[in-house]
C-alpha positions in Angstrom: 152.8 119.5 76.6 151.4 116.6 78.6 153.3 113.8 80.4 153.9 110.8 78.1 153.5 107.4 79.9 156.3 105.8 77.9 158.8 108.3 79.3 158.4 107.1 82.9 161.0 104.7 84.3 161.2 103.0 87.6 164.4 102.1 89.6 163.6 100.4 92.8 161.1 102.6 94.7 162.0 105.7 92.7 160.2 106.9 89.6 161.7 109.2 86.9 160.4 111.1 83.9 163.0 111.7 81.2 165.7 111.2 83.9 164.2 113.7 86.4 163.0 112.4 89.7 159.2 112.3 90.0 158.5 110.5 93.3 159.3 107.5 95.6 156.5 105.1 96.4 157.6 103.1 99.4 154.2 101.4 100.0 152.9 101.1 96.5 150.3 103.3 94.8 152.5 104.3 91.8 149.8 103.5 89.2 147.2 105.8 90.8 149.9 108.5 91.4 151.1 108.3 87.8 147.5 108.3 86.4 146.6 111.4 88.4 149.9 113.1 87.5 149.4 112.6 83.7 145.8 113.7 83.8 146.3 116.9 86.0 149.8 118.3 85.4 152.2 119.2 82.7 155.8 118.3 83.2 156.8 122.0 83.5 154.1 122.7 86.1 155.0 119.6 88.2 158.8 120.1 88.0 158.5 123.8 88.9 156.8 122.7 92.1 159.5 120.1 92.8 162.2 122.7 92.2 160.4 125.1 94.6 160.9 122.4 97.3 157.4 120.9 97.5 157.0 117.2 98.2 155.6 115.1 95.3 152.5 113.9 97.3 151.8 117.4 98.6 151.8 118.7 95.0 149.2 116.2 93.9 147.2 116.6 97.1 146.8 120.3 96.3 144.8 119.3 93.2 142.6 116.8 95.0 144.7 113.5 94.9 144.1 111.0 97.6 146.4 108.0 97.7 144.9 104.5 97.6 146.2 103.9 101.2 144.7 107.1 102.5 141.4 106.3 100.8 141.3 102.9 102.5 142.1 104.5 105.9 139.4 107.1 105.5 136.9 104.4 104.5 137.7 102.5 107.7 137.2 105.6 109.8 133.8 106.3 108.3 132.9 102.7 109.1 
């Protein structure tokens, strides 16, 4: 079963899926995070990682996600 976009809800900086905490996006980037999450994870796979104590960003990074802010920083470094 895949993530369903309509089941996500935002409350302030925190994002939830069917009432379960997904992530907090303090500096934006929720759209890119959500798109990658939907494309690359099932809810059971993602929430198993959360329950194992892994941070949301680290879970996505393990499958190749780079946040928009990090991509900009890398681009500046490469000049």
